[in-house]
mmCIF file as gemmi writes it, N, C-alpha and C atoms, coordinates in Angstrom:
data_model
loop_
_atom_site.group_PDB
_atom_site.id
_atom_site.type_symbol
_atom_site.label_atom_id
_atom_site.label_alt_id
_atom_site.label_comp_id
_atom_site.label_asym_id
_atom_site.label_entity_id
_atom_site.label_seq_id
_atom_site.pdbx_PDB_ins_code
_atom_site.Cartn_x
_atom_site.Cartn_y
_atom_site.Cartn_z
_atom_site.occupancy
_atom_site.B_iso_or_equiv
_atom_site.pdbx_formal_charge
_atom_site.auth_seq_id
_atom_site.auth_asym_id
_atom_site.pdbx_PDB_model_num
ATOM 1 N N . MET Axp A 1 ? -0.713 -7.808 -2.768 1 0 ? 1 A 1
ATOM 2 C CA . MET Axp A 1 ? -1.788 -7.204 -1.989 1 0 ? 1 A 1
ATOM 3 C C . MET Axp A 1 ? -1.213 -6.606 -0.723 1 0 ? 1 A 1
ATOM 4 N N . LYS Axp A 2 ? -1.525 -5.37 -0.451 1 0 ? 2 A 1
ATOM 5 C CA . LYS Axp A 2 ? -1.115 -4.726 0.801 1 0 ? 2 A 1
ATOM 6 C C . LYS Axp A 2 ? -2.244 -4.934 1.812 1 0 ? 2 A 1
ATOM 7 N N . TRP Axp A 3 ? -2.108 -5.987 2.612 1 0 ? 3 A 1
ATOM 8 C CA . TRP Axp A 3 ? -3.151 -6.361 3.558 1 0 ? 3 A 1
ATOM 9 C C . TRP Axp A 3 ? -3.402 -5.275 4.599 1 0 ? 3 A 1
ATOM 10 N N . ASP Axp A 4 ? -2.402 -4.451 4.892 1 0 ? 4 A 1
ATOM 11 C CA . ASP Axp A 4 ? -2.599 -3.404 5.894 1 0 ? 4 A 1
ATOM 12 C C . ASP Axp A 4 ? -3.447 -2.25 5.368 1 0 ? 4 A 1
ATOM 13 N N . MET Axp A 5 ? -3.82 -2.279 4.097 1 0 ? 5 A 1
ATOM 14 C CA . MET Axp A 5 ? -4.693 -1.244 3.545 1 0 ? 5 A 1
ATOM 15 C C . MET Axp A 5 ? -6.161 -1.504 3.881 1 0 ? 5 A 1
ATOM 16 N N . ILE Axp A 6 ? -6.473 -2.682 4.407 1 0 ? 6 A 1
ATOM 17 C CA . ILE Axp A 6 ? -7.845 -3.018 4.782 1 0 ? 6 A 1
ATOM 18 C C . ILE Axp A 6 ? -7.972 -2.859 6.29 1 0 ? 6 A 1
ATOM 19 N N . PRO Axp A 7 ? -8.658 -1.836 6.775 1 0 ? 7 A 1
ATOM 20 C CA . PRO Axp A 7 ? -8.796 -1.658 8.221 1 0 ? 7 A 1
ATOM 21 C C . PRO Axp A 7 ? -9.533 -2.834 8.858 1 0 ? 7 A 1
ATOM 22 N N . ILE Axp A 8 ? -8.986 -3.376 9.92 1 0 ? 8 A 1
ATOM 23 C CA . ILE Axp A 8 ? -9.559 -4.545 10.584 1 0 ? 8 A 1
ATOM 24 C C . ILE Axp A 8 ? -10.978 -4.27 11.078 1 0 ? 8 A 1
ATOM 25 N N . GLU Axp A 9 ? -11.286 -3.023 11.392 1 0 ? 9 A 1
ATOM 26 C CA . GLU Axp A 9 ? -12.613 -2.679 11.897 1 0 ? 9 A 1
ATOM 27 C C . GLU Axp A 9 ? -13.698 -2.837 10.836 1 0 ? 9 A 1
ATOM 28 N N . THR Axp A 10 ? -13.315 -2.826 9.558 1 0 ? 10 A 1
ATOM 29 C CA . THR Axp A 10 ? -14.304 -2.9 8.49 1 0 ? 10 A 1
ATOM 30 C C . THR Axp A 10 ? -14.571 -4.328 8.019 1 0 ? 10 A 1
ATOM 31 N N . ILE Axp A 11 ? -13.8 -5.306 8.498 1 0 ? 11 A 1
ATOM 32 C CA . ILE Axp A 11 ? -13.944 -6.682 8.032 1 0 ? 11 A 1
ATOM 33 C C . ILE Axp A 11 ? -15.087 -7.375 8.753 1 0 ? 11 A 1
ATOM 34 N N . GLY Axp A 12 ? -15.979 -7.966 7.986 1 0 ? 12 A 1
ATOM 35 C CA . GLY Axp A 12 ? -17.092 -8.727 8.541 1 0 ? 12 A 1
ATOM 36 C C . GLY Axp A 12 ? -16.827 -10.217 8.528 1 0 ? 12 A 1
ATOM 37 N N . LYS Axp A 13 ? -16.147 -10.704 7.458 1 0 ? 13 A 1
ATOM 38 C CA . LYS Axp A 13 ? -15.918 -12.141 7.315 1 0 ? 13 A 1
ATOM 39 C C . LYS Axp A 13 ? -14.73 -12.369 6.384 1 0 ? 13 A 1
ATOM 40 N N . ILE Axp A 14 ? -13.915 -13.394 6.689 1 0 ? 14 A 1
ATOM 41 C CA . ILE Axp A 14 ? -12.814 -13.813 5.834 1 0 ? 14 A 1
ATOM 42 C C . ILE Axp A 14 ? -13.003 -15.289 5.517 1 0 ? 14 A 1
ATOM 43 N N . GLU Axp A 15 ? -12.966 -15.626 4.236 1 0 ? 15 A 1
ATOM 44 C CA . GLU Axp A 15 ? -13.088 -17.018 3.803 1 0 ? 15 A 1
ATOM 45 C C . GLU Axp A 15 ? -11.855 -17.38 2.984 1 0 ? 15 A 1
ATOM 46 N N . ILE Axp A 16 ? -11.308 -18.555 3.222 1 0 ? 16 A 1
ATOM 47 C CA . ILE Axp A 16 ? -10.183 -19.062 2.445 1 0 ? 16 A 1
ATOM 48 C C . ILE Axp A 16 ? -10.668 -20.295 1.694 1 0 ? 16 A 1
ATOM 49 N N . LEU Axp A 17 ? -10.669 -20.203 0.375 1 0 ? 17 A 1
ATOM 50 C CA . LEU Axp A 17 ? -11.108 -21.304 -0.479 1 0 ? 17 A 1
ATOM 51 C C . LEU Axp A 17 ? -9.868 -21.919 -1.127 1 0 ? 17 A 1
ATOM 52 N N . ARG Axp A 18 ? -9.55 -23.148 -0.782 1 0 ? 18 A 1
ATOM 53 C CA . ARG Axp A 18 ? -8.366 -23.81 -1.312 1 0 ? 18 A 1
ATOM 54 C C . ARG Axp A 18 ? -8.672 -24.46 -2.65 1 0 ? 18 A 1
ATOM 55 N N . GLY Axp A 19 ? -7.629 -24.613 -3.439 1 0 ? 19 A 1
ATOM 56 C CA . GLY Axp A 19 ? -7.772 -25.293 -4.718 1 0 ? 19 A 1
ATOM 57 C C . GLY Axp A 19 ? -8.127 -24.337 -5.834 1 0 ? 19 A 1
ATOM 58 N N . LYS Axp A 20 ? -8.445 -24.907 -6.947 1 0 ? 20 A 1
ATOM 59 C CA . LYS Axp A 20 ? -8.711 -24.098 -8.14 1 0 ? 20 A 1
ATOM 60 C C . LYS Axp A 20 ? -10.056 -23.394 -8.033 1 0 ? 20 A 1
ATOM 61 N N . GLY Axp A 21 ? -10.023 -22.101 -8.259 1 0 ? 21 A 1
ATOM 62 C CA . GLY Axp A 21 ? -11.245 -21.315 -8.247 1 0 ? 21 A 1
ATOM 63 C C . GLY Axp A 21 ? -11.407 -20.557 -9.537 1 0 ? 21 A 1
ATOM 64 N N . SER Axp A 22 ? -10.686 -21.015 -10.599 1 0 ? 22 A 1
ATOM 65 C CA . SER Axp A 22 ? -10.658 -20.237 -11.835 1 0 ? 22 A 1
ATOM 66 C C . SER Axp A 22 ? -12.002 -20.189 -12.553 1 0 ? 22 A 1
ATOM 67 N N . LEU Axp A 23 ? -12.842 -21.19 -12.36 1 0 ? 23 A 1
ATOM 68 C CA . LEU Axp A 23 ? -14.151 -21.144 -13.019 1 0 ? 23 A 1
ATOM 69 C C . LEU Axp A 23 ? -14.994 -19.991 -12.51 1 0 ? 23 A 1
ATOM 70 N N . LYS Axp A 24 ? -14.91 -19.733 -11.207 1 0 ? 24 A 1
ATOM 71 C CA . LYS Axp A 24 ? -15.746 -18.693 -10.61 1 0 ? 24 A 1
ATOM 72 C C . LYS Axp A 24 ? -15.026 -17.349 -10.472 1 0 ? 24 A 1
ATOM 73 N N . TYR Axp A 25 ? -13.7 -17.389 -10.195 1 0 ? 25 A 1
ATOM 74 C CA . TYR Axp A 25 ? -12.98 -16.159 -9.859 1 0 ? 25 A 1
ATOM 75 C C . TYR Axp A 25 ? -11.92 -15.749 -10.868 1 0 ? 25 A 1
ATOM 76 N N . GLY Axp A 26 ? -11.754 -16.468 -11.979 1 0 ? 26 A 1
ATOM 77 C CA . GLY Axp A 26 ? -10.812 -16.074 -13.017 1 0 ? 26 A 1
ATOM 78 C C . GLY Axp A 26 ? -9.554 -16.929 -13.033 1 0 ? 26 A 1
ATOM 79 N N . ASP Axp A 27 ? -8.746 -16.745 -14.069 1 0 ? 27 A 1
ATOM 80 C CA . ASP Axp A 27 ? -7.568 -17.57 -14.291 1 0 ? 27 A 1
ATOM 81 C C . ASP Axp A 27 ? -6.504 -17.43 -13.211 1 0 ? 27 A 1
ATOM 82 N N . ASP Axp A 28 ? -6.434 -16.301 -12.526 1 0 ? 28 A 1
ATOM 83 C CA . ASP Axp A 28 ? -5.401 -16.09 -11.505 1 0 ? 28 A 1
ATOM 84 C C . ASP Axp A 28 ? -5.734 -16.765 -10.181 1 0 ? 28 A 1
ATOM 85 N N . ALA Axp A 29 ? -6.828 -17.483 -10.096 1 0 ? 29 A 1
ATOM 86 C CA . ALA Axp A 29 ? -7.239 -18.132 -8.852 1 0 ? 29 A 1
ATOM 87 C C . ALA Axp A 29 ? -6.875 -19.614 -8.846 1 0 ? 29 A 1
ATOM 88 N N . GLY Axp A 30 ? -5.748 -19.971 -9.454 1 0 ? 30 A 1
ATOM 89 C CA . GLY Axp A 30 ? -5.346 -21.363 -9.56 1 0 ? 30 A 1
ATOM 90 C C . GLY Axp A 30 ? -4.995 -22.008 -8.235 1 0 ? 30 A 1
ATOM 91 N N . GLY Axp A 31 ? -4.42 -21.263 -7.299 1 0 ? 31 A 1
ATOM 92 C CA . GLY Axp A 31 ? -4.008 -21.836 -6.022 1 0 ? 31 A 1
ATOM 93 C C . GLY Axp A 31 ? -5.035 -21.69 -4.914 1 0 ? 31 A 1
ATOM 94 N N . GLY Axp A 32 ? -6.043 -20.899 -5.134 1 0 ? 32 A 1
ATOM 95 C CA . GLY Axp A 32 ? -7.072 -20.673 -4.123 1 0 ? 32 A 1
ATOM 96 C C . GLY Axp A 32 ? -7.519 -19.218 -4.126 1 0 ? 32 A 1
ATOM 97 N N . VAL Axp A 33 ? -8.442 -18.919 -3.249 1 0 ? 33 A 1
ATOM 98 C CA . VAL Axp A 33 ? -9.028 -17.583 -3.193 1 0 ? 33 A 1
ATOM 99 C C . VAL Axp A 33 ? -9.192 -17.17 -1.736 1 0 ? 33 A 1
ATOM 100 N N . ILE Axp A 34 ? -8.896 -15.911 -1.438 1 0 ? 34 A 1
ATOM 101 C CA . ILE Axp A 34 ? -9.18 -15.332 -0.125 1 0 ? 34 A 1
ATOM 102 C C . ILE Axp A 34 ? -10.274 -14.296 -0.334 1 0 ? 34 A 1
ATOM 103 N N . LEU Axp A 35 ? -11.438 -14.54 0.253 1 0 ? 35 A 1
ATOM 104 C CA . LEU Axp A 35 ? -12.565 -13.615 0.138 1 0 ? 35 A 1
ATOM 105 C C . LEU Axp A 35 ? -12.672 -12.798 1.419 1 0 ? 35 A 1
ATOM 106 N N . ILE Axp A 36 ? -12.61 -11.499 1.293 1 0 ? 36 A 1
ATOM 107 C CA . ILE Axp A 36 ? -12.766 -10.604 2.442 1 0 ? 36 A 1
ATOM 108 C C . ILE Axp A 36 ? -14.057 -9.827 2.226 1 0 ? 36 A 1
ATOM 109 N N . THR Axp A 37 ? -15.007 -10.008 3.132 1 0 ? 37 A 1
ATOM 110 C CA . THR Axp A 37 ? -16.292 -9.328 3.065 1 0 ? 37 A 1
ATOM 111 C C . THR Axp A 37 ? -16.311 -8.245 4.144 1 0 ? 37 A 1
ATOM 112 N N . THR Axp A 38 ? -16.636 -7.032 3.747 1 0 ? 38 A 1
ATOM 113 C CA . THR Axp A 38 ? -16.686 -5.942 4.707 1 0 ? 38 A 1
ATOM 114 C C . THR Axp A 38 ? -18.063 -5.844 5.348 1 0 ? 38 A 1
ATOM 115 N N . ARG Axp A 39 ? -18.105 -5.186 6.474 1 0 ? 39 A 1
ATOM 116 C CA . ARG Axp A 39 ? -19.372 -5 7.195 1 0 ? 39 A 1
ATOM 117 C C . ARG Axp A 39 ? -20.231 -3.962 6.501 1 0 ? 39 A 1
ATOM 118 N N . LYS Axp A 40 ? -21.53 -4.065 6.694 1 0 ? 40 A 1
ATOM 119 C CA . LYS Axp A 40 ? -22.453 -3.059 6.192 1 0 ? 40 A 1
ATOM 120 C C . LYS Axp A 40 ? -22.339 -1.81 7.059 1 0 ? 40 A 1
ATOM 121 N N . ILE Axp A 41 ? -22.285 -0.665 6.43 1 0 ? 41 A 1
ATOM 122 C CA . ILE Axp A 41 ? -22.162 0.6 7.146 1 0 ? 41 A 1
ATOM 123 C C . ILE Axp A 41 ? -23.57 1.08 7.504 1 0 ? 41 A 1
ATOM 124 N N . GLN Axp A 42 ? -23.834 1.253 8.775 1 0 ? 42 A 1
ATOM 125 C CA . GLN Axp A 42 ? -25.159 1.678 9.237 1 0 ? 42 A 1
ATOM 126 C C . GLN Axp A 42 ? -25.281 3.197 9.326 1 0 ? 42 A 1
ATOM 127 N N . ARG Axp A 43 ? -24.183 3.869 9.652 1 0 ? 43 A 1
ATOM 128 C CA . ARG Axp A 43 ? -24.195 5.324 9.808 1 0 ? 43 A 1
ATOM 129 C C . ARG Axp A 43 ? -22.8 5.84 9.481 1 0 ? 43 A 1
ATOM 130 N N . LEU Axp A 44 ? -22.608 7.132 9.497 1 0 ? 44 A 1
ATOM 131 C CA . LEU Axp A 44 ? -21.294 7.721 9.25 1 0 ? 44 A 1
ATOM 132 C C . LEU Axp A 44 ? -20.316 7.23 10.316 1 0 ? 44 A 1
ATOM 133 N N . THR Axp A 45 ? -19.264 6.567 9.883 1 0 ? 45 A 1
ATOM 134 C CA . THR Axp A 45 ? -18.264 6.035 10.81 1 0 ? 45 A 1
ATOM 135 C C . THR Axp A 45 ? -16.871 6.397 10.323 1 0 ? 45 A 1
ATOM 136 N N . GLY Axp A 46 ? -15.918 6.289 11.211 1 0 ? 46 A 1
ATOM 137 C CA . GLY Axp A 46 ? -14.539 6.545 10.82 1 0 ? 46 A 1
ATOM 138 C C . GLY Axp A 46 ? -13.58 6.297 11.963 1 0 ? 46 A 1
ATOM 139 N N . ASN Axp A 47 ? -12.304 6.254 11.626 1 0 ? 47 A 1
ATOM 140 C CA . ASN Axp A 47 ? -11.255 6.145 12.636 1 0 ? 47 A 1
ATOM 141 C C . ASN Axp A 47 ? -9.977 6.761 12.095 1 0 ? 47 A 1
ATOM 142 N N . LEU Axp A 48 ? -9.105 7.084 13.015 1 0 ? 48 A 1
ATOM 143 C CA . LEU Axp A 48 ? -7.838 7.723 12.698 1 0 ? 48 A 1
ATOM 144 C C . LEU Axp A 48 ? -6.783 7.077 13.571 1 0 ? 48 A 1
ATOM 145 N N . ARG Axp A 49 ? -5.648 6.666 12.972 1 0 ? 49 A 1
ATOM 146 C CA . ARG Axp A 49 ? -4.582 6.009 13.724 1 0 ? 49 A 1
ATOM 147 C C . ARG Axp A 49 ? -3.23 6.595 13.359 1 0 ? 49 A 1
ATOM 148 N N . PHE Axp A 50 ? -2.403 6.755 14.36 1 0 ? 50 A 1
ATOM 149 C CA . PHE Axp A 50 ? -1.018 7.162 14.137 1 0 ? 50 A 1
ATOM 150 C C . PHE Axp A 50 ? -0.117 6.283 14.956 1 0 ? 50 A 1
ATOM 151 N N . HIS Axp A 51 ? 1.021 5.93 14.383 1 0 ? 51 A 1
ATOM 152 C CA . HIS Axp A 51 ? 2.03 5.125 15.056 1 0 ? 51 A 1
ATOM 153 C C . HIS Axp A 51 ? 3.355 5.861 14.945 1 0 ? 51 A 1
ATOM 154 N N . ALA Axp A 52 ? 4.101 5.911 16.034 1 0 ? 52 A 1
ATOM 155 C CA . ALA Axp A 52 ? 5.408 6.564 16.033 1 0 ? 52 A 1
ATOM 156 C C . ALA Axp A 52 ? 6.463 5.565 16.467 1 0 ? 52 A 1
ATOM 157 N N . GLY Axp A 53 ? 7.66 5.741 15.924 1 0 ? 53 A 1
ATOM 158 C CA . GLY Axp A 53 ? 8.748 4.833 16.244 1 0 ? 53 A 1
ATOM 159 C C . GLY Axp A 53 ? 10.046 5.578 16.507 1 0 ? 53 A 1
ATOM 160 N N . ASN Axp A 54 ? 11.105 4.858 16.468 1 0 ? 54 A 1
ATOM 161 C CA . ASN Axp A 54 ? 12.436 5.42 16.705 1 0 ? 54 A 1
ATOM 162 C C . ASN Axp A 54 ? 12.907 6.243 15.512 1 0 ? 54 A 1
ATOM 163 N N . HIS Axp A 55 ? 13.839 7.145 15.765 1 0 ? 55 A 1
ATOM 164 C CA . HIS Axp A 55 ? 14.501 7.935 14.728 1 0 ? 55 A 1
ATOM 165 C C . HIS Axp A 55 ? 13.523 8.779 13.915 1 0 ? 55 A 1
ATOM 166 N N . GLY Axp A 56 ? 12.484 9.259 14.546 1 0 ? 56 A 1
ATOM 167 C CA . GLY Axp A 56 ? 11.537 10.15 13.882 1 0 ? 56 A 1
ATOM 168 C C . GLY Axp A 56 ? 10.619 9.479 12.872 1 0 ? 56 A 1
ATOM 169 N N . THR Axp A 57 ? 10.491 8.183 12.928 1 0 ? 57 A 1
ATOM 170 C CA . THR Axp A 57 ? 9.596 7.504 11.994 1 0 ? 57 A 1
ATOM 171 C C . THR Axp A 57 ? 8.168 7.513 12.528 1 0 ? 57 A 1
ATOM 172 N N . TRP Axp A 58 ? 7.211 7.557 11.616 1 0 ? 58 A 1
ATOM 173 C CA . TRP Axp A 58 ? 5.807 7.514 11.998 1 0 ? 58 A 1
ATOM 174 C C . TRP Axp A 58 ? 4.98 7.076 10.803 1 0 ? 58 A 1
ATOM 175 N N . SER Axp A 59 ? 3.789 6.65 11.069 1 0 ? 59 A 1
ATOM 176 C CA . SER Axp A 59 ? 2.838 6.319 10.012 1 0 ? 59 A 1
ATOM 177 C C . SER Axp A 59 ? 1.44 6.567 10.554 1 0 ? 59 A 1
ATOM 178 N N . GLY Axp A 60 ? 0.501 6.694 9.659 1 0 ? 60 A 1
ATOM 179 C CA . GLY Axp A 60 ? -0.876 6.927 10.075 1 0 ? 60 A 1
ATOM 180 C C . GLY Axp A 60 ? -1.84 6.545 8.986 1 0 ? 60 A 1
ATOM 181 N N . ASN Axp A 61 ? -3.08 6.345 9.355 1 0 ? 61 A 1
ATOM 182 C CA . ASN Axp A 61 ? -4.119 6.091 8.372 1 0 ? 61 A 1
ATOM 183 C C . ASN Axp A 61 ? -5.454 6.589 8.894 1 0 ? 61 A 1
ATOM 184 N N . MET Axp A 62 ? -6.363 6.815 7.955 1 0 ? 62 A 1
ATOM 185 C CA . MET Axp A 62 ? -7.683 7.309 8.291 1 0 ? 62 A 1
ATOM 186 C C . MET Axp A 62 ? -8.694 6.552 7.439 1 0 ? 62 A 1
ATOM 187 N N . ASN Axp A 63 ? -9.829 6.277 8.014 1 0 ? 63 A 1
ATOM 188 C CA . ASN Axp A 63 ? -10.904 5.587 7.295 1 0 ? 63 A 1
ATOM 189 C C . ASN Axp A 63 ? -12.21 6.267 7.658 1 0 ? 63 A 1
ATOM 190 N N . ILE Axp A 64 ? -13.02 6.519 6.641 1 0 ? 64 A 1
ATOM 191 C CA . ILE Axp A 64 ? -14.334 7.094 6.88 1 0 ? 64 A 1
ATOM 192 C C . ILE Axp A 64 ? -15.323 6.405 5.927 1 0 ? 64 A 1
ATOM 193 N N . GLY Axp A 65 ? -16.509 6.13 6.398 1 0 ? 65 A 1
ATOM 194 C CA . GLY Axp A 65 ? -17.5 5.451 5.572 1 0 ? 65 A 1
ATOM 195 C C . GLY Axp A 65 ? -18.903 5.959 5.856 1 0 ? 65 A 1
ATOM 196 N N . LYS Axp A 66 ? -19.75 5.858 4.839 1 0 ? 66 A 1
ATOM 197 C CA . LYS Axp A 66 ? -21.137 6.309 4.975 1 0 ? 66 A 1
ATOM 198 C C . LYS Axp A 66 ? -22.005 5.488 4.034 1 0 ? 66 A 1
ATOM 199 N N . ASN Axp A 67 ? -23.217 5.234 4.452 1 0 ? 67 A 1
ATOM 200 C CA . ASN Axp A 67 ? -24.2 4.559 3.622 1 0 ? 67 A 1
ATOM 201 C C . ASN Axp A 67 ? -24.88 5.607 2.759 1 0 ? 67 A 1
ATOM 202 N N . VAL Axp A 68 ? -24.878 5.378 1.445 1 0 ? 68 A 1
ATOM 203 C CA . VAL Axp A 68 ? -25.501 6.309 0.486 1 0 ? 68 A 1
ATOM 204 C C . VAL Axp A 68 ? -26.495 5.487 -0.324 1 0 ? 68 A 1
ATOM 205 N N . GLY Axp A 69 ? -27.752 5.528 0.079 1 0 ? 69 A 1
ATOM 206 C CA . GLY Axp A 69 ? -28.776 4.736 -0.605 1 0 ? 69 A 1
ATOM 207 C C . GLY Axp A 69 ? -28.536 3.249 -0.41 1 0 ? 69 A 1
ATOM 208 N N . ARG Axp A 70 ? -28.4 2.53 -1.526 1 0 ? 70 A 1
ATOM 209 C CA . ARG Axp A 70 ? -28.147 1.092 -1.449 1 0 ? 70 A 1
ATOM 210 C C . ARG Axp A 70 ? -26.655 0.768 -1.48 1 0 ? 70 A 1
ATOM 211 N N . MET Axp A 71 ? -25.787 1.779 -1.433 1 0 ? 71 A 1
ATOM 212 C CA . MET Axp A 71 ? -24.358 1.566 -1.561 1 0 ? 71 A 1
ATOM 213 C C . MET Axp A 71 ? -23.639 2.095 -0.327 1 0 ? 71 A 1
ATOM 214 N N . ASP Axp A 72 ? -22.615 1.36 0.118 1 0 ? 72 A 1
ATOM 215 C CA . ASP Axp A 72 ? -21.739 1.817 1.196 1 0 ? 72 A 1
ATOM 216 C C . ASP Axp A 72 ? -20.476 2.369 0.568 1 0 ? 72 A 1
ATOM 217 N N . VAL Axp A 73 ? -20.055 3.542 0.986 1 0 ? 73 A 1
ATOM 218 C CA . VAL Axp A 73 ? -18.868 4.191 0.45 1 0 ? 73 A 1
ATOM 219 C C . VAL Axp A 73 ? -17.875 4.385 1.582 1 0 ? 73 A 1
ATOM 220 N N . ALA Axp A 74 ? -16.63 3.978 1.344 1 0 ? 74 A 1
ATOM 221 C CA . ALA Axp A 74 ? -15.589 4.125 2.375 1 0 ? 74 A 1
ATOM 222 C C . ALA Axp A 74 ? -14.318 4.62 1.747 1 0 ? 74 A 1
């Protein structure tokens, strides 16, 4: 899992469930489960980030989200 792909601004709640969770979450949940719940999108939102470093290195990301009926799209 690339944890940096989830923008911190969109996280509403993080739960860590220890132990076997295979009955509810599948066979790969033998050691536990990390549940990340995102916030409900109320209106068109977004952010843009860029980071620069030494030797011409840089990275950036963008996130945009909108509520469409009963579904949030980001």
